[in-house]
N, C-alpha and C positions, 0 to 999 in steps of 0.2 A: 062150787064155793058160794054159798049163799051169804049175802051181806058184805062180801069183800070184793075189792076190785082186782082185776087181773094184773099181773106184774108189769107188763108193758104199759098199761094205762097209768099205773101208779108212777112209773118212771117218767112218763111224758108229763104228768101233772106236776111232779116235783121239779122237772126241768123247766117248765113254764114258770113256776113259782120262783125258782132260783134266778131265771132270766129277768123276771120282774124286779126282784130284789136288787140285782146288779144294776139294772137300768135306773132304779130309784136312787141308789147310792151314787152312781155316776152323775146324775142330775144334781144331787145335793153338793157333790164335790165341785162341779162346774160353777155353781153359784157361790161357793165359799171363797172369801177373799182373805182368809186367815194368814196365808203366807205372802200376801202381796206386799205388805210393808217391808218385810225382810228383803225381798227381791229388789225393791226400789232402793233400799239403803245400800245393798251390794252393788248395784249399778252405779249409784252416786259415788261410792268409795272408789270403784274402778275408774271412773272418769277423773276423779280428783288425783288419783295416782298417776294416770297418764299425763295430766296437766303438770304435775310436780316434776315428773321425769323430763318433759319437754322444757320446762323452765330451767331446770338444772343444766340441761344440754346447751341451751341458748346463752345462759349467763355464766357458764363455767369459767371463762377467763377472768371475769370480774370477781367471782367467788374465790377463785384461786389466789388472786391478788389480795383480796381482803383477808383470807386465811393466812397468807404469808405475812401480811402486815401485823396481824394479831400475834402470830407466833414470834415474829421478831421483837415485838413489844414485850412479850412475856419473857423472852430470853434476855432482853436488855435490862431486866430488873435486877 
């Protein structure tokens, strides 16, 4: 076969090219900060939800008392 590469050599060359392409893409993705803001907001929302749940648990008796006072006031109208 004059002018053409043997099949195993072509496969090895394509494999190297594919490996180089994947390495380049991985490096680009590692440098990308595109989704970083979304992740930070998700963490922030999670922390705020935990704080809100803890606050409700700690102040539950006072909140129940306030709720009952409001309900009694509305019923008394």
